[in-house]
N, C-alpha and C positions, 0 to 999 in steps of 0.2 A: 777649348784647351789652348793655352798660349805657352810659348817658350818662356821660362822664367828668366833665363840668361841665354843669350844667343851664341853660346860657345860650348864645346864639349867639356865635361867636368868629370873628375874621378868620383868613385863612390864615396871616398872619404870626404871630399869637398861637399858632396850632396848631404851627407849626414851632418856636417858642420853648419851648412845653410839651414837644414831642417830644424836644428836645435834653436836657432835664433828667429825662425819665421813662424808666423801664425797662419800662413797659407797652406792649403792642401797641395803638396808637391809630390810628383811622381818622377821616377828616374827610369828612362828607357834608352838604351844604347848610348849612354854617356851624356844625354841631354835631360835637363830638368824641365818638367812641364807643370804649370800651375792650373789647378782646377778652379772654375768659377764658383763663387758662392751660390749654393743652390737656392732656387726660387721657392716661394711658398707652395706652389703647385708641385714642384719636384719633391719637396719634403713630405707633402701629403701622400703622394703616390708611393714613395719609398716606405713610409710608415705602414701603409695598408699592405703592401707586398711583404714587408718584414713580418707583420702579424700573421698573415696567411701562411707564409712559409714556416714560421715558428710554430703555429698551431699544428700544421701538417707533420712537422718533424718531431713533435713532442713524443718522447718515449722511444725514438729511433736513434740510430748511432750517428747521425749527421747533425750539424749545428749550422745556424744561419747567423751571419755577422753583417752589421751595417756600417757604412762609412761614418767617421774615418777609421779604418782599420787597414794597416799596411799588409799587402801580400807581396812577398818576394818570390817571384816565379822562378822555379828551379826544377829541372829534370836532368836525366843522364845524358841527353842528346845536345842540348843547346848551352853554349857557354855565354858568359857575361851576366851582368846583374840587371834585373828589371824589377822595379818596385812600383806597384800600382795600388790605387785606392778605389776599388770598385764600389758602386753604390750598395750592392748586396752580394754576399758570397755564401755559398753552401759548401761546407767542408766536412768530409767524412773520415779522412785520414788524420788521426790525432797526433802523429809523431812530429809534425812540422811546427808545432806551436812553440813560440818563445814568449818572453815577457812582453815584448813590444810589437810582434808581428807573426805572421804565418809564413813559413818557408816551404814551398812546394807548389802543388797545383790544385786549386779548388775544383770541385766537381761541377759546380754550376756558378755562373757569374751573371749578375744583372747590372746593366748600365742604363741610366735614365738620361736621355739626351737633353742638352741645353742648346740654345741657338749657337753658342760659341764653341761647343765641343762636338758637333755632329760628325765632322769628317774624322776626328780623332777616334771616336767610338765606333763609327761605321767602317773604317778602313784599318787604321793602325791597330786598335785593340782587337778587332775581329780577327785579324791575321795573327797577332801576338797570341791570343788565347787559343786559336786553332793550332798553331805551331807547338805550343806547350802542352796541348792535350786536355784543355778544359772541355769536359764532356758536353756541356750545354751552355750556350750564351744567349741571354735574353736582352734584346734591345727594346727599351720602352720609349716611345715618342709621344710626349705630352702635347705637342703641337698638333699632331694628327690623331691623337687618342688611339694609338696602335701599339701592339706588342708583336714582335717577331722573335721566334725561337729557332735557334740554330743548334743542331745536334751533330756530333762527330759520327761519320759513317765508317765503314770497314777500312777505308783507305786513309783514315785520319784527316778527312776534309769535312768542312761544315756543309750540311744539307739543311735547307729550310724545313723544319719539322712542322711549324704552325705559324700562322700569321692572321691576326684579326685587327680590324679597324672599326672604331665606334662601339660595336657591340659583338656579342658572341662569347663563346667559352674558349679560353686558351689552355692548352695542355702541355705537360712536360713529358719528354721521352725518358729522361733520366729518373725523375721522381714519379714512378708509375702510380697513377691514381690521383696525382695532384692536378687540379684544374682551377681556373679563376674566371669569373664572369667579368668582362671588361667594364660593365656598368658599375661594378662595385669598386673599381680602381680609379676611374676617371670622373 
């Protein structure tokens, strides 16, 4: 994840730039970040996870969305505008949908690491999602064939709920009963 422009911008400037750009751009604390184009491996993993989540959620009140879909993080506690484009989002609260994005806090977010965005997803987004109250954050590492699941605890901090590398079954704390065999993903 790289800075698109190395200076702070207003949200209005961000939207003007977005209208003219074909890049995936996120807006966090006044700075615009550009997501790298996903690799073939990234897309395959994203597609498999999207299908698994979609099948599990069929007939339930939550929906899964895949990138590019803007999430404007918003809660009662934190001020400022943050617009992110997670690889996958599970959203159960329907009131935040607009024509162009979701405004609120998804229940579960999945980010698939790329060599250029690891620190952004492992540090910046982990803290951002935790502070906004995303109940569960999955970090998928295609280079290590691993998935790490973080879940909010009673103190609104992330605890590692599950972690597997190469093989095994990964589970969700938020989506009770949802599990994935890593060999089906990588």
